[in-house]
N, C-alpha and C positions, 0 to 999 in steps of 0.2 A: 702554222697559224691555226688557231682553233676553228672548228667548223662553225660555231655560233658567232656571228658578228653582231655588234651592237650599233643601233642607230636611234635617233631621238629627234623630237621637235623641241626647240628651245625658245622660250619667250617669257613674258611677264605681263599679265597673267597668262597661263597656258593650259590650265586644267580643262578649259572648254574646247580645246583643239580637237578636230576630227582627223588630224593627220595620222594618229596611231591606227584608226580604223582603215584608213586608205592604204597605208604602207603595209600593214599586216595582211590585208587582202591581196596585195601584190606579191608578198612573199609566199603566201599559200598557193597562188596560181603558178608561181615559178618553182615551187618545191624547195624553197630555201628555209633552212632552220636558223632564221635570224630573229633578233628581238628589236622591238621599236616601242618607245614610250615617250611620255611628255615629261620634260624637266623644267621646272621654274627657276630661272636665273635672274637675279635682281639686276636692274639697270647698271651698266658699267662692269658687270661681272663676267661677261662673255670671254674676254681674253684669258682670265685665270681658269675658267672652266675648261676651255679648249686645251690649255697648257697641261691640264691634269689628266687628259684622256690617255688611256693605255692603248696598246696595239689591237685590242679587240674592237675598238671603235672604228666604224667604217664611214659613217656619214651623219650629218646634221641638217635638219630643216630648221631654218631660223626665221622667226617672226618678230613682231614689235616687242620691245623697242631696240632690237639689236641689229637691224639690217645694215646700218651704216658702220657700226663697230666691226662687223664681220669682214668688211672689205680688206682690212689689213692683216687678216689671219690666214692667208694662203695666197697662192698665185692666182690673180684675177683673170677672168676671161675678158674678151673685148667689151662685152656689154657692161660688165661691172666697172671697168675702167672709165667708161663714158658716163655711166649713171651715178657712180659713187654709192651704189646700193647692191647688196648681195643677200641671197636667202638660202644658199646651199653651201655646205662645207663637206668636202670629200677627201679622205685619205687615199693617196695613190702611192705607187712605188717610187715616184719622184718627189714626194712630199705633198702636203695638203694643197688643194685648189679650192677656190671659191667661185661660185657662179650665180647668175640671176636667171631663174626659171619662171619668174612672174611674167616676164615679157613674152616668152614663147607660150606660156600657159594662157595668157590673155588672147593672143592671136589664135591659138588652137581652139579655145572656147568659142570665139566669135565665128570662126570658119566652120566648126562642127555644127553650130546651131544654124548655119546657112545664111548668116547675115551678109547682105551686099557690102562691098567695099565702101567704107564711109569716106565721103569727101570732107565732111566737117565733123569735129568731135568736141564736146565740152566735158571737162573734167572738174568735178567738185573736190576741192582739196589740193594740197601742193606738197604733201609729204613723200615718204619713200615709195609707197605704193603708187601714188600719182605719177612719179617719175617713170615707173615701169609701164604704166598705162600709156603715157605719152610716147614712149619708145615703141610700144606695141601698136599704137595708132599710126605712127609713121610707117611701120612695116605693113600695115593693112592698106596703105595708100592714101591716108588722109593728107590734106594740104592746109586745112584751116583748123586752128585750135583755140578754144576759149577756156581759160583757167578761171574757175569761180571759187573764190576763197574770201576769208575775212581780212587778210593782210597782203598788200602788194609786196611789202618788204620780205615777208616769209615765203612769197611765191617767186622770188627772184631766181633761185636756182632752177626751178621748173621752167620758167620763162626762157632762161639762157639755154637749157637743154633743148627746148622746142626749136629755138633758132638754129642751134647746131645741127638739128635733124632736118632742117629745111622747111619747118612748119611756119605758117603765118600765124603768130600767136598774139592774143589780146587778153587782158585781164578784166574781170568783172567782179565788183564787190558782191559778196553773197547777199548783202542786204538790199541790193538793187536788182536782184534776179527775180523780178516780178513776173506776172503772167505774160507770156509771149516774148520775154527777153531772149529766150533761146530758140524761138520758133524757126523751123527750117533746119535745125541741127540734125544730122543723121544719127549720131550716137551720143547719148549722155551717160557718163560713167561717174558714179559717186564712190569716193574712197574714204569717206568720213563716217563716224558712228551714226547709226540710224536716227537717234533722238535729235541730233543737231539739225535735221532737215524737216522736222515735223511741221513747222509753221510755214515753210516755203515750198513744200513738195509739189503742190498742185501748180504753182507758178513755174517751177523748174521744168516740169514735163510738158507744159502746154506747147503743142506744135512740134515736139521732138519725135523722131521716127522710132527709135529704139532706146531702151533704158537698161543699163547694166549696173546693178548695185552690188559691190563686192562683199557686203554683209550677208551672212546666211543665218544668223541667230541673234535676236529674234526675227522671225519671218512670218508674215510679210512685213517689210519695213514701210514707213509712211511713203517713201518714194515709190516703192513697188506697188503699193495700193493705189496711189495716184495715177501711175502709169497704166495699171489695169483698167481703171475707170475711164482713162482717156483712150483706151483701145490700143496702146502701144505694147509691142512684145517686150518681155522682161527677162533678162539673165540675172542669175544671183551668184552669191559668193561660192556656192558649191561648184559652179562651172569653172570659176577661176582656180579654186583650191584643187580640183581634180586635174585641171589642165596643167598647172605648174608642177603637179606631182608626177606627171608622165616623164618629164625630163629628169626630175630628181631620182626617180627609181632607176632610170637608165644610167645616170651618172654614178649612182651608188652600187648598183648590182651588175651593170653591163648588159642588162636585158631589157627588152621592150615589153610594155604592158599596154593594153588598149584603154583609151579614155573612158569608154563606157563602163568597164570594170571598176575603175576608180571612182567614177561619178556615182555608181550604184552603191559602192561601199560607203561613200560619204553620206548619201541619203539614208542608208540603213543605220549608220551611226547616229545621225541626227534624230531619226525616228525612235531609236532605242532610248535616247536621252529624253525625248519628249514624253 
């Protein structure tokens, strides 16, 4: 097998991704002569792309809109089977496997930042990333969940997942999430584009202990700005991006790298872009 192995982040769009900066930093620290790049794959095109990979390809980080399509492209781990969402593809001696490192990354980010275990969590959005956050919240010990979204019908899978995980779940229309609607919630997590919350950000954060916005560019988001004005601690998308990459690097290379190294690489990559 060639010394140089290929890895990439797959998405659409994907040119903005900081994953190349993160994984290349990991390879340098491990002394690996591996390559990692961003590849734009149109919606629906992931199966054909994966089928065309030769033996030099070792792993893929997979982001929107392909996280659900990835589930059927390898042997799934337990988390993938339960959530129906994957973000990592790895070639192994026994064939390709698919995993979800967003869940462990979310948990690692929260614990590394020293957040107390949340009893109550509110999640804005109900898509693939939201499902991973819900599973992560359950692992952190949460027992109460509020899903805030525009459609109850589109939130049905997230609601069912919460029930399966033993969470007491309720749905709140985004349009009704006014000031104080989430007061007393330990952790508010937004998984939607920043612009979508511009008009409701102040109301969402009112009375919330901690805010985690998975967006990292542009930063600060309206939600992060409102949280800062309210005096609430804020975690950002770089925390999640670096956290989920810890397990991705381990799965792809077989080696551990520290979260701080990957978080710094992500920040450096963002600073260079700005």
